[in-house]
One Martini backbone bead per residue (centre of mass of N, CA, C, O) as a GRO file, in nm:
protein
  188
    1MET     BB    1   4.553  -4.947  -1.569
    2THR     BB    2   4.638  -4.717  -1.367
    3ASP     BB    3   4.618  -4.579  -1.058
    4GLU     BB    4   4.615  -4.283  -1.149
    5VAL     BB    5   4.374  -4.304  -1.344
    6LYS     BB    6   4.165  -4.409  -1.139
    7ILE     BB    7   4.182  -4.163  -0.953
    8LEU     BB    8   4.102  -3.950  -1.161
    9GLU     BB    9   3.822  -4.076  -1.227
   10GLN     BB   10   3.708  -4.058  -0.939
   11GLU     BB   11   3.739  -3.750  -0.909
   12GLU     BB   12   3.558  -3.684  -1.152
   13VAL     BB   13   3.302  -3.814  -1.041
   14ARG     BB   14   3.289  -3.649  -0.780
   15SER     BB   15   3.281  -3.372  -0.918
   16THR     BB   16   3.020  -3.422  -1.077
   17SER     BB   17   2.839  -3.487  -0.832
   18ALA     BB   18   2.882  -3.218  -0.683
   19LYS     BB   19   2.764  -3.040  -0.909
   20ILE     BB   20   2.481  -3.164  -0.909
   21ILE     BB   21   2.413  -3.112  -0.612
   22THR     BB   22   2.456  -2.805  -0.618
   23ALA     BB   23   2.249  -2.743  -0.842
   24THR     BB   24   2.005  -2.861  -0.694
   25ILE     BB   25   2.015  -2.681  -0.445
   26GLU     BB   26   1.995  -2.410  -0.594
   27ALA     BB   27   1.722  -2.469  -0.729
   28LEU     BB   28   1.561  -2.508  -0.461
   29ILE     BB   29   1.612  -2.225  -0.349
   30ILE     BB   30   1.484  -2.067  -0.582
   31LEU     BB   31   1.205  -2.203  -0.571
   32THR     BB   32   1.140  -2.126  -0.279
   33ALA     BB   33   1.159  -1.821  -0.317
   34LEU     BB   34   0.934  -1.796  -0.532
   35ILE     BB   35   0.707  -1.913  -0.360
   36LEU     BB   36   0.723  -1.703  -0.133
   37VAL     BB   37   0.667  -1.456  -0.307
   38LEU     BB   38   0.386  -1.548  -0.407
   39ILE     BB   39   0.255  -1.573  -0.132
   40ILE     BB   40   0.304  -1.287  -0.024
   41ARG     BB   41   0.167  -1.140  -0.267
   42SER     BB   42  -0.117  -1.286  -0.245
   43TYR     BB   43  -0.161  -1.256   0.103
   44TRP     BB   44   0.000  -0.965   0.193
   45LEU     BB   45   0.215  -0.824  -0.013
   46GLU     BB   46   0.268  -0.513  -0.195
   47THR     BB   47   0.299  -0.283  -0.453
   48ALA     BB   48   0.305   0.082  -0.499
   49VAL     BB   49   0.226   0.374  -0.705
   50VAL     BB   50   0.252   0.711  -0.716
   51ILE     BB   51   0.075   0.924  -0.975
   52SER     BB   52   0.011   1.168  -0.785
   53GLY     BB   53  -0.025   1.485  -0.594
   54SER     BB   54  -0.253   1.421  -0.361
   55MET     BB   55  -0.017   1.332  -0.120
   56LYS     BB   56   0.110   1.580  -0.075
   57PRO     BB   57   0.400   1.552   0.111
   58THR     BB   58   0.394   1.252   0.200
   59LEU     BB   59   0.356   1.158  -0.120
   60PRO     BB   60   0.527   1.138  -0.386
   61VAL     BB   61   0.581   1.117  -0.693
   62ASP     BB   62   0.686   0.783  -0.745
   63CYS     BB   63   0.619   0.642  -0.504
   64ARG     BB   64   0.708   0.357  -0.305
   65LEU     BB   65   0.498   0.093  -0.178
   66VAL     BB   66   0.380  -0.094   0.095
   67VAL     BB   67   0.108  -0.335   0.094
   68ASP     BB   68  -0.142  -0.444   0.308
   69HIS     BB   69  -0.377  -0.720   0.183
   70ARG     BB   70  -0.530  -0.855   0.394
   71ALA     BB   71  -0.845  -0.973   0.455
   72ALA     BB   72  -0.847  -0.917   0.774
   73LEU     BB   73  -0.861  -0.590   0.748
   74HIS     BB   74  -1.145  -0.581   0.715
   75GLY     BB   75  -1.290  -0.340   0.935
   76THR     BB   76  -0.989  -0.201   1.051
   77TRP     BB   77  -0.997   0.074   0.972
   78LYS     BB   78  -0.838   0.392   1.023
   79ARG     BB   79  -0.783   0.683   1.109
   80ASP     BB   80  -0.512   0.788   0.889
   81ASP     BB   81  -0.504   0.586   0.693
   82ILE     BB   82  -0.326   0.457   0.420
   83VAL     BB   83  -0.495   0.375   0.116
   84VAL     BB   84  -0.604   0.125  -0.115
   85PHE     BB   85  -0.826   0.177  -0.398
   86THR     BB   86  -1.091   0.035  -0.619
   87ASP     BB   87  -1.356   0.122  -0.802
   88PRO     BB   88  -1.567   0.298  -0.685
   89PRO     BB   89  -1.854   0.417  -0.666
   90ASN     BB   90  -1.863   0.730  -0.838
   91TRP     BB   91  -1.584   0.669  -0.959
   92PRO     BB   92  -1.329   0.667  -1.139
   93PRO     BB   93  -1.153   0.439  -1.296
   94ASP     BB   94  -0.924   0.329  -1.039
   95THR     BB   95  -0.634   0.380  -0.843
   96TYR     BB   96  -0.607   0.468  -0.496
   97ILE     BB   97  -0.438   0.712  -0.271
   98LYS     BB   98  -0.547   0.761   0.067
   99ARG     BB   99  -0.697   0.918   0.343
  100ILE     BB  100  -0.851   0.855   0.635
  101ILE     BB  101  -1.102   1.059   0.799
  102ALA     BB  102  -1.364   0.870   0.803
  103VAL     BB  103  -1.575   0.658   0.981
  104PRO     BB  104  -1.803   0.475   1.088
  105GLY     BB  105  -2.034   0.726   1.231
  106ASP     BB  106  -1.920   0.970   1.132
  107VAL     BB  107  -1.901   1.333   1.122
  108ILE     BB  108  -1.863   1.542   0.835
  109GLN     BB  109  -1.698   1.868   0.790
  110ILE     BB  110  -1.659   2.172   0.593
  111ASP     BB  111  -1.520   2.491   0.719
  112ASN     BB  112  -1.324   2.711   0.587
  113GLY     BB  113  -1.116   2.447   0.544
  114ALA     BB  114  -1.216   2.294   0.790
  115VAL     BB  115  -1.204   1.992   0.958
  116ILE     BB  116  -1.500   1.832   1.086
  117LEU     BB  117  -1.513   1.591   1.356
  118ASN     BB  118  -1.753   1.543   1.563
  119GLY     BB  119  -1.726   1.876   1.628
  120LYS     BB  120  -1.408   1.870   1.558
  121VAL     BB  121  -1.117   2.006   1.486
  122LEU     BB  122  -0.866   1.910   1.290
  123SER     BB  123  -0.539   1.798   1.315
  124GLU     BB  124  -0.324   1.853   1.008
  125PRO     BB  125   0.014   1.843   0.948
  126PHE     BB  126   0.008   1.692   0.649
  127VAL     BB  127  -0.107   1.929   0.509
  128ALA     BB  128  -0.116   2.110   0.205
  129GLY     BB  129  -0.207   2.374   0.290
  130LYS     BB  130  -0.481   2.555   0.233
  131GLN     BB  131  -0.805   2.515   0.193
  132ILE     BB  132  -1.024   2.617  -0.059
  133ARG     BB  133  -1.251   2.457  -0.002
  134GLN     BB  134  -1.510   2.554   0.206
  135SER     BB  135  -1.762   2.338   0.178
  136TYR     BB  136  -1.908   2.052   0.368
  137GLY     BB  137  -2.183   1.943   0.468
  138PRO     BB  138  -2.298   1.731   0.664
  139TRP     BB  139  -2.175   1.380   0.705
  140GLN     BB  140  -2.274   1.050   0.756
  141MET     BB  141  -2.142   0.754   0.816
  142GLY     BB  142  -2.191   0.451   0.723
  143PRO     BB  143  -2.176   0.143   0.690
  144ASN     BB  144  -1.867   0.081   0.549
  145GLN     BB  145  -1.776   0.389   0.551
  146TYR     BB  146  -1.532   0.610   0.383
  147PHE     BB  147  -1.343   0.906   0.415
  148MET     BB  148  -1.153   1.054   0.154
  149MET     BB  149  -0.819   1.216   0.145
  150GLY     BB  150  -0.591   1.424   0.041
  151ASP     BB  151  -0.314   1.610   0.147
  152ASN     BB  152  -0.363   1.770  -0.129
  153ARG     BB  153  -0.651   1.928  -0.125
  154ASN     BB  154  -0.621   2.112  -0.401
  155ASP     BB  155  -0.514   1.814  -0.554
  156SER     BB  156  -0.793   1.634  -0.488
  157GLU     BB  157  -0.967   1.350  -0.570
  158ASP     BB  158  -1.252   1.272  -0.365
  159SER     BB  159  -1.511   1.248  -0.139
  160ARG     BB  160  -1.603   1.537  -0.213
  161ASP     BB  161  -1.674   1.435  -0.517
  162HIS     BB  162  -1.771   1.094  -0.475
  163GLY     BB  163  -1.764   0.990  -0.195
  164ALA     BB  164  -1.773   0.719  -0.036
  165VAL     BB  165  -1.598   0.427   0.076
  166LEU     BB  166  -1.601   0.098   0.068
  167ASP     BB  167  -1.463  -0.165   0.220
  168LYS     BB  168  -1.459  -0.356  -0.042
  169ASP     BB  169  -1.263  -0.132  -0.202
  170ILE     BB  170  -1.041  -0.192  -0.008
  171HIS     BB  171  -0.716  -0.330  -0.045
  172GLY     BB  172  -0.511  -0.151   0.150
  173ARG     BB  173  -0.228  -0.077   0.360
  174ALA     BB  174   0.002   0.157   0.393
  175ILE     BB  175   0.336   0.090   0.558
  176PHE     BB  176   0.572   0.155   0.334
  177GLN     BB  177   0.862   0.325   0.219
  178LEU     BB  178   1.097   0.280  -0.050
  179TRP     BB  179   1.037   0.538  -0.244
  180PRO     BB  180   1.225   0.750  -0.169
  181LEU     BB  181   1.490   0.747   0.049
  182SER     BB  182   1.403   1.008   0.208
  183GLY     BB  183   1.123   0.822   0.297
  184PHE     BB  184   1.225   0.583   0.427
  185GLY     BB  185   0.968   0.388   0.576
  186LYS     BB  186   0.737   0.415   0.798
  187LEU     BB  187   0.411   0.484   0.813
  188HIS     BB  188   0.177   0.720   0.987
   0.00000   0.00000   0.00000
């Protein structure tokens, strides 16, 4: 064997070794990324799709949301949070996306379409149109009870129809809109 052949064979071995090392590193990066995605999805964030018009104009139909569903959030829901909840008692089985209007201890009433919370009329610039349903309540929220309503009040099946939602049934807080791009960004 000549020196040139030996050099070519050594370069071929080095080239094959480099390809194996590169492929191994790429596989480890992909595996690490998949594990991170599974961990984040299991313990922190997930996506949700709005399938009805009950949250218009805030959230259009087919809107894609990022939902923070950490267990530590239970008991920390605030008035005006947009939340995802599933199968509460007295509600048809489904997953819902609604706004929290009243929290534990609040007294809610609807009079001539105006939402009255703890004796004061709420200012709700996000609501679509004037509410047709004239009256409701007064009703005081018990411990761990939340009163939910859609922003499109005239086209929303919500706590006015089915009652309060318990903390244990709330899955997470919608924090970010992904799609459509016209609404891309943090939810208020």
